[in-house]
C-alpha positions as CSV (number, residue, x, y, z in Angstrom):
1,M,0.0,0.1,0.0
2,S,1.1,3.8,-0.8
3,E,1.7,5.8,2.1
4,G,-1.6,7.8,1.4
5,T,-3.4,4.5,1.2
6,T,-1.9,3.3,4.4
7,E,-2.9,6.5,6.3
8,R,-6.5,6.1,4.9
9,V,-6.8,2.5,6.2
10,L,-5.8,3.2,9.6
11,R,-8.0,6.1,9.6
12,L,-10.7,3.8,8.6
13,L,-9.8,1.4,11.3
14,S,-9.7,4.3,14.0
15,L,-13.5,5.0,12.7
16,L,-14.4,1.6,13.1
17,Q,-13.1,1.3,16.5
18,R,-15.0,4.6,17.4
19,R,-18.7,3.4,17.3
20,P,-20.6,0.0,16.6
21,V,-21.9,0.6,13.0
22,W,-21.0,2.8,10.1
23,T,-22.8,2.9,6.7
24,G,-20.6,3.0,3.7
25,P,-21.7,6.5,2.7
26,Q,-21.0,7.7,6.2
27,L,-17.3,6.3,5.9
28,A,-17.2,7.6,2.6
29,A,-18.0,11.1,3.7
30,E,-15.7,11.1,6.9
31,L,-12.7,9.7,4.7
32,G,-13.4,12.0,1.6
33,V,-13.7,9.1,-0.7
34,T,-16.2,6.9,-2.9
35,D,-18.0,4.0,-1.5
36,R,-16.0,1.9,-3.8
37,C,-13.0,2.9,-2.1
38,V,-14.3,2.3,1.3
39,R,-15.0,-1.4,0.1
40,R,-11.5,-1.9,-1.2
41,D,-10.0,-0.5,2.2
42,V,-12.4,-2.8,4.1
43,E,-10.7,-5.8,2.4
44,R,-7.5,-4.4,3.0
45,L,-8.2,-4.4,6.7
46,R,-9.7,-8.1,6.4
47,A,-6.5,-9.2,4.8
48,L,-4.3,-7.6,7.9
49,G,-6.5,-9.9,10.2
50,Y,-9.4,-7.4,11.3
51,P,-12.7,-9.0,11.2
52,V,-14.8,-6.3,9.5
53,N,-18.5,-7.5,9.1
54,A,-20.8,-6.2,6.8
55,S,-24.7,-6.4,6.8
56,Q,-27.6,-5.5,4.3
57,G,-30.8,-3.6,4.8
58,V,-32.1,-0.9,7.4
59,G,-29.7,-0.4,10.3
60,G,-26.9,-2.5,8.4
61,G,-23.5,-1.2,7.6
62,Y,-19.7,-2.1,8.6
63,Q,-18.9,-3.2,12.2
64,L,-15.7,-4.2,13.5
65,G,-15.9,-7.8,15.0
66,A,-14.2,-10.3,17.1
67,G,-11.7,-12.7,15.5
68,T,-10.0,-15.6,16.2
69,Q,-6.7,-14.0,16.7
70,L,-5.9,-10.4,18.3
71,P,-4.7,-8.0,15.5
72,P,-2.7,-4.9,16.1
73,L,-4.7,-2.2,17.9
74,L,-4.8,1.2,16.8
75,L,-4.4,3.7,19.8
76,D,-4.2,7.6,19.8
77,D,-1.5,9.4,22.3
78,Q,-4.0,9.6,25.1
79,E,-5.3,5.8,24.8
80,A,-1.5,4.5,24.5
81,V,-0.5,6.3,27.7
82,A,-3.7,5.3,29.6
83,T,-3.0,1.7,28.5
84,A,0.3,1.7,29.7
85,V,-0.4,3.1,33.1
86,S,-3.0,0.7,33.5
87,L,-0.4,-2.1,32.6
88,R,2.0,-0.7,35.0
89,L,-0.7,-0.9,37.9
90,A,-1.7,-4.5,36.7
91,A,2.0,-5.7,37.1
92,G,1.5,-5.2,40.9
93,G,-2.2,-6.4,41.1
94,T,-4.2,-9.1,42.9
95,V,-5.2,-11.4,39.9
96,A,-2.9,-14.5,39.6
97,G,-0.9,-14.7,36.6
98,A,-1.8,-11.1,35.6
99,S,1.4,-9.6,36.6
100,E,3.6,-11.5,34.2
101,A,1.2,-10.9,31.3
102,A,1.0,-7.4,31.9
103,L,4.9,-6.9,32.0
104,R,5.0,-8.7,28.7
105,A,2.2,-6.4,27.1
106,L,4.1,-3.4,28.5
107,A,7.1,-4.4,26.9
108,K,5.4,-4.9,23.6
109,L,3.6,-1.4,24.0
110,D,7.0,0.3,24.7
111,Q,8.4,-1.4,21.7
112,V,6.2,0.1,19.3
113,M,5.3,3.6,21.0
114,P,6.5,6.8,19.0
115,P,9.6,8.1,20.7
116,R,7.8,11.4,22.2
117,L,5.4,8.7,24.1
118,R,8.3,6.3,25.1
119,S,10.1,9.2,26.9
120,E,7.1,10.2,28.8
121,M,6.4,6.6,29.9
122,R,10.0,6.1,30.8
123,A,9.8,9.2,33.0
124,L,6.5,8.0,34.6
125,Q,8.1,4.6,35.3
126,D,11.3,6.0,36.6
127,S,9.4,8.5,39.1
128,T,6.7,6.1,40.4
129,S,6.8,2.6,42.4
130,T,4.0,0.1,43.0
131,L,3.1,-1.0,46.7
132,T,2.2,-4.7,46.3
133,G,1.5,-7.3,49.0
134,G,-1.6,-5.7,50.7
135,G,-4.0,-7.5,48.4
136,V,-5.4,-11.0,48.3
137,E,-4.5,-12.8,45.1
138,V,-7.5,-14.4,42.9
139,D,-7.1,-16.9,40.4
140,G,-7.6,-15.1,36.9
141,E,-9.6,-18.3,35.6
142,V,-12.0,-17.8,38.3
143,L,-12.5,-14.0,37.6
144,M,-12.9,-14.4,33.6
145,T,-15.7,-17.3,34.3
146,L,-17.5,-15.0,36.6
147,A,-17.2,-12.0,34.2
148,R,-18.4,-14.2,31.4
149,A,-21.4,-15.3,33.5
150,C,-22.3,-11.8,34.5
151,R,-22.3,-10.9,30.9
152,D,-24.2,-14.0,29.4
153,A,-26.7,-14.0,32.6
154,V,-26.1,-17.4,33.4
155,R,-26.1,-19.3,36.8
156,V,-22.7,-20.3,38.3
157,R,-22.0,-23.2,40.9
158,F,-19.0,-23.2,43.3
159,T,-17.9,-24.3,46.8
160,Y,-17.5,-21.8,49.1
161,A,-15.5,-21.4,52.5
162,G,-17.1,-19.3,55.2
163,R,-15.3,-17.3,57.9
164,A,-15.5,-20.0,60.5
165,G,-13.7,-22.3,58.2
166,G,-16.5,-24.6,56.9
167,T,-17.6,-25.0,53.1
168,S,-20.8,-24.9,51.6
169,S,-22.1,-25.6,47.9
170,R,-23.8,-22.5,46.3
171,I,-25.6,-21.9,43.1
172,V,-25.9,-18.1,42.2
173,E,-27.1,-15.9,39.6
174,P,-24.2,-13.3,39.3
175,V,-24.8,-9.4,38.7
176,Q,-21.3,-7.9,38.9
177,L,-18.0,-8.1,40.1
178,V,-16.6,-5.6,42.4
179,A,-13.1,-4.6,43.1
180,T,-11.6,-2.9,46.3
181,A,-8.1,-2.2,47.0
182,R,-7.4,-5.4,48.5
183,R,-10.0,-7.9,47.2
184,W,-12.5,-9.0,44.5
185,Y,-16.1,-9.6,45.3
186,L,-19.1,-11.1,43.5
187,M,-22.7,-9.7,44.0
188,A,-25.0,-12.4,43.4
189,W,-28.5,-13.9,43.9
190,D,-28.4,-17.0,46.1
191,V,-30.8,-19.5,44.7
192,D,-31.0,-21.7,47.8
193,R,-31.0,-18.7,50.2
194,D,-33.5,-16.7,48.1
195,D,-31.5,-13.4,48.7
196,W,-28.7,-11.2,47.6
197,R,-25.4,-11.9,48.7
198,T,-21.7,-11.1,48.6
199,F,-19.0,-13.4,47.9
200,R,-15.2,-13.2,48.0
201,L,-13.3,-14.4,44.8
202,D,-10.7,-15.9,46.9
203,R,-12.9,-17.8,48.8
204,M,-14.2,-19.7,46.0
205,Q,-13.4,-23.1,44.6
206,E,-14.6,-25.3,41.8
207,V,-16.4,-22.3,40.0
208,V,-18.3,-23.6,37.0
209,A,-20.7,-21.5,34.8
210,T,-23.9,-23.5,34.1
211,T,-26.2,-23.3,31.1
212,W,-29.0,-22.1,33.1
213,R,-30.2,-18.7,32.4
214,S,-30.4,-16.1,35.4
215,T,-33.7,-14.8,36.3
216,S,-34.2,-11.2,35.4
217,R,-34.8,-9.2,38.6
218,E,-34.2,-5.8,39.9
219,H,-31.3,-5.4,42.1
220,P,-29.6,-3.0,44.4
221,D,-26.6,-1.1,43.2
222,P,-23.7,-3.6,43.2
223,V,-20.9,-0.9,44.5
224,A,-23.2,0.1,47.2
225,Y,-24.4,-3.1,48.3
226,V,-20.8,-4.8,48.3
227,Q,-19.5,-2.0,50.5
228,R,-22.4,-2.3,53.1
229,S,-21.5,-6.0,53.2
230,V,-17.8,-5.4,53.4
231,V,-18.2,-2.9,56.1
232,A,-21.0,-4.6,58.3
233,A,-21.3,-8.4,57.7
234,P,-18.0,-9.7,58.7
235,Y,-17.9,-7.9,62.0
236,L,-19.4,-8.4,65.7
237,H,-20.1,-4.7,66.1
238,V,-21.2,-2.1,63.5
239,A,-20.9,1.5,64.6
240,R,-22.8,4.5,63.5
241,V,-21.1,7.8,64.4
242,R,-21.9,11.4,63.5
243,V,-18.8,13.2,62.5
244,H,-18.2,17.0,62.6
245,A,-16.6,17.3,59.2
246,P,-17.9,17.2,55.5
247,A,-18.4,13.9,54.0
248,A,-15.9,14.4,51.4
249,L,-13.3,15.0,54.0
250,V,-14.2,11.9,55.9
251,R,-14.0,9.6,52.7
252,D,-10.5,10.8,52.1
253,Q,-9.8,9.6,55.7
254,V,-11.9,6.2,55.7
255,P,-11.2,3.7,52.9
256,Q,-14.2,2.2,51.1
257,Q,-13.7,-1.0,52.3
258,V,-13.6,0.0,56.0
259,G,-16.5,2.4,56.4
260,S,-19.2,3.9,54.4
261,V,-19.8,7.9,54.8
262,E,-22.7,10.0,53.7
263,D,-24.1,13.3,54.4
264,D,-25.8,13.8,57.9
265,P,-29.3,12.3,57.9
266,A,-30.4,15.1,60.1
267,G,-29.2,17.7,57.7
268,A,-26.8,19.5,59.7
269,E,-24.4,21.7,57.8
270,G,-20.8,20.3,58.2
271,W,-21.7,17.1,59.6
272,S,-21.6,13.4,58.1
273,L,-22.5,10.0,59.0
274,L,-20.0,7.2,59.4
275,V,-20.9,3.5,59.5
276,V,-17.9,1.3,60.2
277,G,-17.4,-2.2,61.7
278,G,-15.1,-4.1,63.9
279,D,-14.6,-7.0,66.2
280,D,-12.8,-4.7,69.1
281,L,-14.7,-2.0,70.4
282,D,-11.7,-0.4,72.2
283,W,-9.8,-0.8,68.8
284,M,-12.9,0.9,67.1
285,A,-12.8,3.9,69.5
286,A,-9.1,4.3,69.2
287,H,-9.2,4.8,65.4
288,L,-12.3,6.9,65.3
289,A,-10.4,9.3,67.8
290,R,-7.5,9.4,65.2
291,L,-9.8,10.9,62.7
292,G,-9.4,14.3,64.7
293,H,-13.0,15.6,64.3
294,E,-15.7,16.0,66.9
295,L,-17.8,12.6,67.3
296,E,-21.3,11.7,68.3
297,I,-21.4,7.9,68.7
298,L,-25.1,6.7,67.8
299,E,-24.8,3.2,68.4
300,P,-23.7,0.7,69.9
301,P,-23.8,2.1,73.5
302,E,-21.2,-0.2,74.3
303,L,-18.8,1.8,72.0
304,R,-19.4,4.9,74.3
305,D,-18.3,2.8,77.3
306,A,-15.2,1.9,75.0
307,A,-14.5,5.4,74.4
308,A,-14.8,6.5,78.2
309,R,-12.1,3.8,79.0
310,M,-9.6,5.2,76.5
311,A,-10.4,8.9,77.9
312,A,-9.5,7.8,81.2
313,L,-6.5,6.0,80.2
314,L,-5.3,9.0,78.2
315,T,-6.0,11.3,80.9
316,S,-3.8,8.9,83.3
317,M,-1.1,8.9,80.7
318,A,-1.3,12.8,80.3
319,E,-1.3,13.5,84.2
320,G,1.6,10.8,84.6
321,S,-0.7,8.8,87.3
322,A,-0.6,5.1,87.5
C-alpha cells in the first residue's frame, strides 16, 4: 500500500473502533472517498486480520467484529498512555498470573510507541513505584468465568469457604464483580437462600458456569451493596457515628472497604454519618479518635463505654499517674 492508502486505512480502522456500526456513505464522507474505495479499504483491513463484518438492509453497515486472533490495535496518544499506566498498575495487582502478562504487554507496547510517548512513559515509570503485597490474590480463570457469567446472565455453581472455616455448595445468579483496593467480590442472587449475597473470590473453589439462564430481577446498586456487606457483615459490631466534618473529607480519611460515609441524615451542615464495623470496641474507639474530629456515637452504646475507658487511660497518661 502507498503511504496515502496506508494512512487512509488506519483512519478507517480508527473510525470502526469509535462506534459499533457505520454505513458505507458515512465512512466515505468521513474519509473523503467513494463508496467503492471504502469497500477496497475494508478488504485491506480483512487481509491484515481485522474481522470487519458487513450487513445489508435498514440498520446495516460495517462493524468491527471479534476474530480468532488479536490483530494490532490502533491507539491514539492518550489511549496509549492510559493503557501503559493501567498495565503498570496491573503488574502489581491481585489477579494470579496477571503480573507477568501485564509486563509482557507493557514491553510490547513500549517497543512500538513513538519516541515522544516512550520518553514520557519512561519518565513516569522511573518516578513511580507500585506498593504490592497488601491485596489477596485471586485466580484469573475464576475471575474470567464469573465475568462471562455476568455478561451472559447464566447461573454459577461453586464451593464457598466461610469465615468460620466450613464450606458450602452455592448456586448463584451473578450480577457484577466489584474490586476494592485489597479484594475482589461478586454480588449475586443466592438461589437456595433466596436473597442477595456478596462472595469473596479468593474463597471460591470449583467455579463452574452452567447453561441455566439467570432470572431477570431488580437488584441493588452492586458497588453500594458490596460496600455495605464489607463494612458491616463480617464484624461483631457495627457503629454509626456522626462526624463533625464534611462527608468528602471523611471519605478521604476512611477507605471504602473500611467504612461508608454519607451526608448527615439530620441535615446538619458540616456533619456526616460514618458507618464502620469491627470486632474490638476499644480498637474502634481508638481509630475513630484518630480521625481528629468531634464525634457523636449513635450506636452501639457499648462503643461509648469503650471511648470513656480510652479517655480515662489517656488522661492518666497525660497526668503521669498510675
